[in-house]
N, C-alpha and C positions, 0 to 999 in steps of 0.2 A: 113407373120410373124406367126407364126407355136404356139403353145400352151404351148412350153416351152419357150419362149420370153415374153408373156404374165404371164405369172407365175411367173416368175422372176423380172419384173415390180410390181407387185400384194406383191411379196415375200418385194419388193425395199421400195414400199412405204406404206408398213406393219411393214416395220424396224426402216423408218424414222416417221411414227406414234408413236409408242414404244417409241424410241428417245426422240423428240418433247412431249413425254409424262413424261415420267421420268425425264426429264431439269428441267419444272416446281417447283418441290417437290427438287431437288439438286441446285436450285436457291435461291428457298427462308431457305432451310438452313445453305446455307452462308449467309444468311440477318442477319439467327438467332446468329452466332458463330461470326459474325461481329461482333455485337451488344451487344453480352455477352465480348467480346474480350474488347469492348469499359467499358461498366461494371465495366470490371475487374480492366479497368485501371482507372476509375475513382473510386471506391473504395481503391485502393493502392495509388490516389495521396493525398486524403481524410484522409486516416487510419496512413500513414507516417506521420503527426503534430502532431495526438494527439499521438499518440505515444512515440516522442520526449518529449510533452511536460508533459507528467506524467515521462517517465524518470525525466526531470527536478524537478518534481515535490517530486517525491520519494528522489533524493538527496535532495532538499531542509528538507524536511520531518528529514532523518537522521542524519543532518549539527544541526536542532533543537533539537533530540535525543540529539545528543552528547552535547551540552550546557545545556541539563534538568538534565543528565546525571553527568557535573562537580558541577552543583546547590546542587541536594542531595547530591552530594560527601561531598560537604562544610560545608552543612548544618547537614551531618552526625557529621561533625569533631567537628562543634560545640559544637552539643548537646551532645556530647561524653566529650570532654573541659567542660563545662555547670555539666555535672554529677559529674566530678573531682574534681572541683572546689567550687561545693557544701559539698563534701564528706572531701574536706581541709577545710573549715569554718566551715563541722560542728565538724570536731576533734579538728581543734584548740581553737576555741570558747565553743564547744559544751560543752569541759568537764570542763574549769574553772565559765563558768556560773554553772552549777549544784552542782559547789564546794562551789559556790557565795551563791545561793538557799540554799544547806542544812545547811551554816552556819547560814546564817539570821532565816532559822527554828529554829537551833535549840537557834540560840541568843534568838528570841521572846519564846520560851518556857523555859530560866532559867529566864526572867527577868516575865513573869508572875507567876512563882515560886513565886520566889521574892518577888514579891509585895503585 
């Protein structure tokens, strides 16, 4: 064995030790990536039902808003109808009542003067 063979063996052993030294962090990094992948799967599995439930809740809320809109529209129409009816009754009954009140006032004054 000459010096070149010994240097070759030393270089081969050193390279083997370097590969072994670098393999440990690579294996650990692989485990970390596997754990991260599993965590992402779990988060996705738990998040999708929540998103579906939120979408269903929003749809139900929109349906209720539509119903409330119909009720408020009906209430507005009723309010307008009551206002129109009040104006009609006031115009129909108010004028004759004022005339009757004026006539009764004039009649009382006339009877007081005559008495």
